[in-house]
C-alpha positions as CSV (number, residue, x, y, z in Angstrom):
1,M,-13.4,-9.2,-18.8
2,P,-12.5,-12.8,-18.4
3,A,-12.9,-14.1,-14.8
4,P,-10.0,-15.4,-12.7
5,A,-8.6,-19.0,-13.7
6,G,-25.2,-17.8,2.7
7,R,-27.5,-17.2,5.0
8,A,-27.3,-13.6,6.2
9,R,-28.5,-10.8,4.0
10,H,-26.6,-7.6,3.4
11,V,-27.6,-4.2,2.2
12,L,-25.0,-1.5,1.5
13,A,-26.1,2.2,1.8
14,A,-23.7,4.5,0.0
15,T,-20.3,3.3,1.2
16,A,-21.1,1.6,4.5
17,V,-19.5,-1.8,4.3
18,A,-19.1,-4.9,6.4
19,V,-15.6,-5.6,7.6
20,A,-13.9,-9.0,7.3
21,G,-10.9,-9.1,9.7
22,A,-8.3,-11.3,11.2
23,L,-9.2,-13.1,14.4
24,A,-5.9,-12.4,16.1
25,V,-2.5,-10.9,15.5
26,G,0.9,-11.3,17.2
27,T,4.0,-9.4,17.7
28,A,7.4,-9.5,15.9
29,V,11.0,-9.2,16.9
30,A,10.8,-5.8,15.3
31,A,7.4,-4.8,16.7
32,P,4.8,-3.8,14.1
33,S,2.8,-0.7,14.7
34,P,-0.8,-1.0,15.9
35,A,-2.1,-0.3,12.4
36,E,-0.1,-3.2,11.0
37,A,-1.0,-5.5,13.9
38,G,-4.7,-5.2,13.6
39,S,-5.3,-4.3,9.9
40,T,-6.1,-5.9,6.7
41,L,-6.8,-4.2,3.4
42,G,-10.5,-4.6,4.0
43,R,-10.3,-3.1,7.5
44,L,-8.2,-0.2,6.3
45,A,-10.6,0.6,3.5
46,A,-13.6,0.3,5.7
47,A,-12.0,2.9,8.1
48,K,-12.1,5.2,5.1
49,G,-15.8,4.4,4.2
50,R,-14.9,2.1,1.3
51,Y,-14.3,-1.5,0.5
52,F,-11.2,-3.3,-0.8
53,G,-12.2,-6.6,-2.3
54,S,-11.3,-9.5,-4.7
55,A,-13.0,-11.3,-7.4
56,T,-13.0,-15.1,-7.1
57,D,-14.2,-18.2,-9.0
58,N,-15.6,-21.5,-7.8
59,P,-12.6,-23.9,-8.3
60,T,-10.4,-21.8,-6.0
61,L,-12.9,-22.3,-3.1
62,D,-11.4,-25.8,-2.6
63,N,-7.9,-24.4,-1.9
64,A,-7.5,-23.9,1.8
65,P,-4.5,-21.5,1.7
66,Y,-6.3,-19.4,-0.9
67,T,-9.6,-19.2,1.0
68,A,-7.7,-18.3,4.2
69,V,-6.5,-15.1,2.5
70,L,-9.7,-14.5,0.6
71,G,-11.9,-14.8,3.7
72,S,-9.7,-12.7,6.0
73,E,-8.0,-9.9,3.9
74,F,-10.9,-8.4,2.0
75,N,-14.3,-7.0,2.9
76,Q,-15.9,-7.5,-0.5
77,I,-16.1,-10.2,-3.1
78,T,-17.1,-10.2,-6.8
79,V,-18.5,-13.3,-8.3
80,G,-16.0,-13.5,-11.1
81,N,-17.6,-15.9,-13.5
82,T,-20.7,-17.9,-12.3
83,Q,-23.3,-15.1,-12.3
84,K,-22.8,-14.7,-16.1
85,W,-25.5,-15.7,-18.5
86,Q,-23.9,-19.0,-19.6
87,Y,-24.0,-20.3,-16.0
88,T,-27.3,-18.8,-14.7
89,E,-29.5,-19.5,-17.8
90,P,-27.8,-22.1,-19.9
91,S,-31.1,-23.0,-21.6
92,R,-33.9,-20.6,-22.2
93,G,-36.0,-20.2,-19.1
94,Q,-34.0,-22.8,-17.2
95,F,-32.0,-21.1,-14.4
96,D,-29.2,-22.5,-12.3
97,F,-27.6,-20.5,-9.4
98,T,-25.8,-23.3,-7.7
99,Q,-22.2,-22.2,-8.3
100,A,-22.8,-18.5,-7.8
101,D,-24.7,-19.3,-4.6
102,R,-21.6,-21.0,-3.2
103,I,-19.5,-17.9,-3.6
104,V,-22.2,-15.6,-2.1
105,A,-22.5,-18.0,0.8
106,F,-18.7,-17.8,1.4
107,A,-18.9,-14.0,1.4
108,Q,-21.8,-14.0,3.8
109,A,-20.0,-16.4,6.1
110,H,-17.0,-14.0,6.2
111,D,-19.1,-10.8,6.6
112,Q,-18.1,-9.6,3.1
113,V,-20.4,-7.7,0.7
114,V,-20.9,-9.0,-2.8
115,R,-20.8,-7.3,-6.2
116,G,-22.9,-9.0,-8.8
117,H,-21.2,-9.5,-12.2
118,T,-22.8,-9.3,-14.8
119,L,-26.4,-9.3,-16.1
120,V,-26.0,-8.3,-19.8
121,W,-22.7,-9.0,-21.6
122,H,-22.0,-10.1,-25.2
123,N,-19.4,-12.7,-24.1
124,Q,-20.0,-15.9,-22.2
125,L,-23.5,-16.1,-23.6
126,P,-25.1,-19.5,-24.3
127,D,-25.6,-20.1,-28.0
128,W,-29.4,-20.0,-27.8
129,V,-29.4,-16.2,-27.0
130,N,-27.9,-15.4,-30.4
131,D,-30.7,-17.3,-32.0
132,V,-33.6,-15.4,-30.3
133,P,-35.6,-13.5,-32.9
134,A,-35.2,-9.7,-32.7
135,G,-38.8,-9.1,-31.6
136,E,-38.4,-11.4,-28.6
137,L,-34.9,-10.5,-27.4
138,L,-35.8,-7.6,-25.2
139,G,-38.3,-9.7,-23.4
140,V,-35.7,-12.4,-22.9
141,V,-33.3,-9.8,-21.5
142,R,-35.9,-8.5,-19.1
143,N,-36.8,-12.0,-18.0
144,H,-33.1,-12.9,-17.4
145,I,-32.5,-9.8,-15.4
146,S,-35.6,-10.3,-13.3
147,A,-34.7,-13.9,-12.5
148,V,-31.0,-13.4,-11.7
149,A,-31.2,-10.1,-9.9
150,G,-34.4,-11.2,-8.2
151,H,-32.7,-14.4,-6.9
152,Y,-30.0,-12.3,-5.3
153,R,-32.2,-9.5,-4.1
154,G,-30.9,-8.3,-0.8
155,Q,-27.7,-10.3,-1.1
156,V,-25.8,-8.2,-3.8
157,V,-24.9,-4.6,-3.1
158,H,-23.9,-3.7,-6.6
159,W,-24.8,-5.1,-10.0
160,D,-22.8,-4.7,-13.1
161,V,-26.0,-4.4,-15.2
162,V,-24.4,-3.9,-18.6
163,N,-20.8,-4.7,-19.4
164,E,-18.5,-3.5,-22.2
165,A,-21.1,-2.0,-24.6
166,F,-18.7,0.5,-26.2
167,E,-15.8,0.3,-28.7
168,E,-12.5,2.1,-28.2
169,D,-13.7,5.0,-30.4
170,G,-16.8,5.5,-28.4
171,T,-19.3,3.9,-30.8
172,R,-21.7,1.2,-29.7
173,R,-20.3,-2.3,-29.8
174,Q,-22.3,-4.3,-32.4
175,T,-23.4,-7.0,-30.0
176,V,-26.5,-9.2,-30.5
177,F,-28.3,-6.9,-28.1
178,Q,-27.3,-3.7,-30.0
179,Q,-28.1,-5.3,-33.4
180,K,-31.5,-6.8,-32.5
181,I,-32.8,-4.3,-29.9
182,G,-30.9,-1.1,-30.7
183,D,-29.6,1.7,-28.5
184,G,-32.4,1.4,-26.0
185,Y,-31.3,-2.0,-24.6
186,I,-29.0,-0.5,-22.0
187,A,-31.6,1.7,-20.5
188,E,-34.1,-1.1,-20.6
189,A,-31.6,-3.4,-18.8
190,F,-31.2,-0.8,-16.0
191,K,-35.0,-0.4,-15.6
192,A,-35.4,-4.2,-15.3
193,A,-32.6,-4.4,-12.7
194,R,-34.2,-1.7,-10.6
195,A,-37.5,-3.5,-10.7
196,A,-35.8,-6.8,-9.7
197,D,-33.8,-5.4,-6.8
198,P,-34.7,-1.8,-5.7
199,H,-31.9,-1.7,-3.2
200,A,-28.8,-2.8,-5.2
201,K,-26.7,-0.1,-6.8
202,L,-26.8,-0.4,-10.5
203,Y,-23.5,0.0,-12.5
204,Y,-22.3,0.3,-16.1
205,N,-18.9,-1.5,-16.2
206,D,-16.2,-1.3,-18.9
207,Y,-12.5,-1.5,-19.6
208,N,-10.2,1.3,-21.0
209,I,-12.5,4.0,-19.4
210,D,-10.1,4.5,-16.5
211,G,-8.7,7.8,-18.0
212,I,-10.3,10.5,-20.1
213,G,-10.6,9.5,-23.8
214,A,-13.1,8.7,-26.6
215,K,-14.5,5.6,-24.9
216,S,-14.9,7.1,-21.4
217,D,-16.3,10.3,-23.0
218,A,-19.0,8.2,-24.6
219,V,-19.8,6.5,-21.3
220,Y,-19.9,9.9,-19.6
221,E,-22.4,11.2,-22.2
222,M,-24.6,8.1,-21.7
223,V,-24.6,8.4,-18.0
224,K,-25.4,12.1,-18.2
225,S,-28.3,11.3,-20.6
226,F,-29.6,8.6,-18.3
227,K,-29.5,10.9,-15.3
228,R,-31.4,13.6,-17.3
229,Q,-34.0,11.0,-18.3
230,G,-34.4,9.4,-14.9
231,I,-32.9,6.1,-16.0
232,P,-31.9,4.3,-12.8
233,I,-28.1,4.2,-12.9
234,D,-26.2,4.5,-9.7
235,G,-22.6,3.9,-10.6
236,V,-19.8,3.5,-13.2
237,G,-17.3,0.6,-12.9
238,L,-13.8,1.3,-14.1
239,Q,-12.2,-2.1,-14.7
240,A,-8.6,-0.9,-14.6
241,H,-6.9,-3.8,-16.3
242,L,-3.7,-1.7,-16.6
243,I,-0.1,-2.1,-17.9
244,L,3.0,-1.5,-15.8
245,G,4.0,2.1,-15.9
246,Q,0.9,3.2,-17.8
247,V,-1.6,4.3,-15.2
248,P,-3.5,7.1,-17.0
249,S,-2.7,10.5,-15.6
250,T,-6.3,11.5,-15.7
251,V,-7.7,8.7,-13.5
252,E,-8.6,11.0,-10.6
253,Q,-10.0,13.6,-13.0
254,N,-12.1,11.0,-14.7
255,I,-13.5,9.6,-11.4
256,R,-14.4,13.1,-10.3
257,R,-16.3,14.0,-13.5
258,F,-18.5,10.9,-13.2
259,A,-19.1,11.6,-9.5
260,E,-20.2,15.1,-10.4
261,L,-22.9,13.6,-12.5
262,G,-24.4,12.2,-9.3
263,V,-23.2,8.6,-9.6
264,D,-20.7,6.5,-7.6
265,V,-17.6,5.1,-9.1
266,A,-15.8,1.8,-8.3
267,I,-12.5,0.4,-9.5
268,T,-14.0,-3.0,-10.3
269,E,-11.3,-5.3,-11.8
270,L,-7.9,-3.9,-11.0
271,D,-4.7,-5.7,-12.1
272,I,-1.5,-4.2,-13.4
273,R,0.4,-6.6,-15.7
274,M,4.1,-6.7,-16.6
275,R,6.4,-8.6,-18.9
276,T,7.5,-11.7,-17.0
277,P,9.6,-12.7,-15.2
278,R,9.3,-10.3,-12.3
279,D,12.3,-8.4,-11.0
280,A,12.8,-5.8,-8.3
281,A,12.5,-2.8,-10.6
282,K,9.2,-4.1,-12.1
283,D,7.9,-4.8,-8.6
284,A,8.8,-1.3,-7.5
285,Q,7.0,0.2,-10.5
286,Q,4.0,-2.0,-10.0
287,A,3.8,-0.9,-6.3
288,Q,3.9,2.7,-7.4
289,D,1.1,2.1,-10.0
290,Y,-1.1,0.4,-7.4
291,R,-0.5,3.3,-5.0
292,A,-1.5,5.8,-7.7
293,V,-4.8,4.0,-8.4
294,V,-5.7,3.7,-4.8
295,N,-4.9,7.4,-4.1
296,A,-7.0,8.5,-7.1
297,C,-10.0,6.6,-5.6
298,L,-9.4,8.0,-2.1
299,A,-9.3,11.5,-3.5
300,V,-12.9,11.4,-4.6
301,T,-15.6,10.7,-2.0
302,R,-17.9,8.9,-4.4
303,C,-15.2,6.4,-5.3
304,V,-16.7,3.7,-3.1
305,G,-14.3,0.8,-3.4
306,I,-11.6,-1.1,-5.2
307,T,-11.7,-4.8,-6.3
308,V,-8.6,-6.6,-7.6
309,W,-9.4,-9.2,-10.3
310,D,-8.5,-12.1,-8.0
311,F,-5.6,-11.4,-5.6
312,S,-2.9,-14.1,-6.4
313,D,-0.8,-14.3,-9.5
314,G,-1.5,-18.0,-9.6
315,Y,-5.1,-17.3,-10.4
316,S,-4.8,-14.4,-12.8
317,W,-6.4,-14.4,-16.3
318,I,-3.6,-12.4,-17.8
319,P,-1.1,-15.1,-18.9
320,S,-3.7,-17.0,-20.8
321,V,-4.7,-13.9,-22.8
322,F,-1.4,-12.0,-23.0
323,P,1.4,-14.5,-23.6
324,G,4.6,-13.4,-21.8
325,E,2.8,-11.1,-19.4
326,G,1.5,-11.6,-15.9
327,A,2.4,-11.1,-12.3
328,A,-0.4,-8.5,-12.2
329,L,-1.7,-8.9,-8.7
330,I,-0.8,-8.0,-5.1
331,Y,0.0,-11.6,-3.9
332,D,2.4,-13.9,-5.8
333,E,1.4,-17.5,-6.8
334,N,2.5,-18.8,-3.3
335,F,0.2,-16.3,-1.5
336,A,3.2,-14.1,-0.5
337,K,2.5,-10.4,-0.3
338,K,4.2,-8.5,-3.0
339,P,5.5,-4.9,-2.8
340,A,2.2,-3.9,-4.5
341,Y,0.3,-5.2,-1.5
342,W,2.3,-3.0,0.9
343,A,1.8,0.0,-1.4
344,V,-1.9,-0.5,-1.2
345,Y,-1.7,-1.1,2.5
346,E,0.1,2.1,3.1
347,A,-2.1,4.1,0.7
348,L,-5.1,3.0,2.7
349,G,-3.6,4.3,5.8
350,G,-1.7,1.4,7.2
351,T,1.7,2.0,8.7
352,V,4.6,-0.5,9.3
353,T,7.1,0.4,12.0
354,T,10.1,-2.0,12.3
355,D,13.6,-1.9,13.6
356,P,15.9,-1.8,10.5
357,P,18.9,-3.3,12.1
358,A,17.0,-6.5,12.8
359,G,16.8,-7.1,9.1
360,C,13.6,-9.2,9.4
361,A,10.2,-8.8,10.9
362,A,7.6,-11.5,11.4
363,T,3.9,-11.0,12.1
364,Y,1.6,-13.8,13.2
365,R,-2.2,-13.8,12.9
366,V,-4.9,-16.3,13.2
367,T,-7.1,-16.4,10.0
368,A,-9.6,-19.0,11.0
369,Q,-10.6,-20.8,14.1
370,W,-12.9,-23.7,15.0
371,H,-13.4,-26.1,17.9
372,G,-10.0,-27.9,18.4
373,G,-8.3,-26.2,15.5
374,F,-7.2,-23.1,13.8
375,Q,-5.4,-21.7,10.7
376,A,-2.6,-19.1,11.0
377,E,-0.5,-17.0,8.7
378,V,2.9,-15.5,9.3
379,T,4.2,-12.6,7.2
380,V,8.0,-12.3,6.9
381,R,9.3,-8.9,5.7
382,N,12.8,-7.7,4.9
383,T,13.4,-4.6,7.0
384,G,17.1,-4.4,6.3
385,T,19.1,-2.6,3.8
386,T,20.1,-5.6,1.5
387,A,18.2,-8.5,0.0
388,T,17.9,-11.6,2.2
389,T,19.1,-15.0,1.0
390,G,17.0,-16.8,3.6
391,W,15.0,-16.4,6.8
392,T,14.0,-18.3,10.0
393,V,11.0,-17.7,12.2
394,R,10.7,-19.1,15.7
395,W,8.0,-19.2,18.4
396,T,6.8,-21.3,21.3
397,L,3.7,-23.3,21.0
398,A,1.4,-23.0,24.0
399,Q,0.3,-26.1,25.8
400,G,-2.2,-28.0,23.7
401,Q,-1.1,-26.4,20.5
402,A,0.5,-28.3,17.6
403,V,1.2,-27.7,13.9
404,R,-0.5,-30.2,11.7
405,S,0.4,-29.0,8.2
406,L,2.4,-26.1,6.9
407,W,2.9,-24.5,3.5
408,N,5.5,-22.1,2.0
409,G,8.1,-23.0,4.6
410,V,10.0,-25.9,6.2
411,L,9.0,-26.8,9.7
412,A,11.0,-28.3,12.5
413,T,9.8,-28.7,16.1
414,N,11.6,-29.4,19.3
415,G,9.1,-30.0,22.1
416,Q,7.1,-26.8,22.1
417,E,9.6,-24.8,20.1
418,A,8.6,-24.3,16.4
419,T,11.1,-23.2,13.8
420,V,10.2,-22.4,10.2
421,R,12.8,-21.8,7.6
422,N,12.1,-20.5,4.1
423,A,11.2,-22.8,1.3
424,P,13.6,-23.0,-1.7
425,Y,11.5,-20.4,-3.6
426,N,10.8,-17.7,-1.1
427,G,14.1,-17.1,0.8
428,R,15.2,-14.2,-1.3
429,L,13.4,-11.0,-0.3
430,A,14.3,-7.6,-1.8
431,V,14.5,-4.7,0.6
432,G,10.9,-4.0,1.8
433,A,9.5,-7.2,0.2
434,A,7.5,-9.7,2.1
435,T,6.4,-13.3,1.9
436,T,4.0,-15.4,4.0
437,F,3.7,-19.0,5.2
438,G,0.7,-20.6,6.7
439,F,-0.3,-23.6,8.7
440,I,-3.2,-25.6,10.1
441,G,-2.9,-26.2,13.9
442,S,-4.7,-27.9,16.6
443,S,-5.4,-26.5,20.1
444,T,-7.0,-27.9,23.2
445,G,-6.9,-24.6,25.2
446,T,-7.4,-20.9,24.6
447,N,-5.1,-20.8,21.5
448,P,-3.1,-17.7,22.5
449,V,-1.2,-15.7,19.9
450,P,2.6,-16.2,20.5
451,A,5.5,-13.8,20.2
452,V,7.5,-14.6,17.1
453,T,11.1,-13.9,16.2
454,C,12.7,-13.6,12.8
455,A,16.3,-13.8,11.7
456,T,17.8,-13.5,8.2
457,A,20.5,-15.7,6.6
């Protein structure tokens, strides 16, 4: 599907994953439980032997608030765009990995595993591929896979080897590969990928195969045939581009039947879109839908992980393809955590304990730290029984600490006392809803984590 608008090497065996976590967390006026205080979605998933990740694209790596979340919340990254053919082999035999390498390096720097996406897909192909004579195309495919998967050997834990090769009725999509090579091209692609990287898990990836139906039946039969023939397939990716209130009732059953064939399953591109604008009822339904998908994955041991197709509504592909729809992800466009985030958090085993009479809880954590400076995020959550119209967070800066720049709030300081009030757009929080603000700070000392207090308007 469309993508969202290193030095260390990693190998993933089964579901063992690296964990990217927050550097520090603080307390709130209504004290969070230990699970909330030390947990991210990535950490919670890792505790269950899985990953929870996000796709990303190169332009967003220059957005500091975005990368602060990307680098701390998730323990897996998918290269959303720049490992595709048009980027990696724009001219025949001429390869360019510059952009994808940058994303892989980011993941490695943050101890995140990488899913490769994708080696063979009929979209985002350079024009020259369509002009290759039929007798030469299989060799071109093999060479492309060898070069790309070989370049990332040892750095990518999964490869989406072939993407979206079936129509909705279960017939083969008549792509240039199907027309010029025939049915055997998928098996040949998997063989070439195994030769290029013997350790990466090899996946077939598609949309609308989340539940049981004609399309997923066809993929099931292909996988069963491959296993019988000894074709090296290790997993099936369910994209899960879903619609609000329409999570298939057979998701868990579908995951289980693939697992029983002896392959892993991953939720590879999860988003759940709605008609915009958002409202409290839609948010509640979306949270319920995200919870259902996570629970279905957790119910089957061989469902190894879940990836959202980018994490912030501001970087979703949905509005450009489905006019009037969007708000499909777990963070809003201002990087505030939506009810869907908390549904995923709790489904993965996180708990949030707050004091309801307080009406407001705030949690402080350091998301990045360097000599003389740091970046922090504060989550404000409505723990009361009615919607808030505004909120205020206060804490005391330690000696040597200062706030240099802040987003998603309005800062005032008085000596070492810092006060942040909501921005005009994030003061209203439905019951249970949350938002976040972040800041860049400087520090000349040990940079301790402060106690924070929160009050509602």
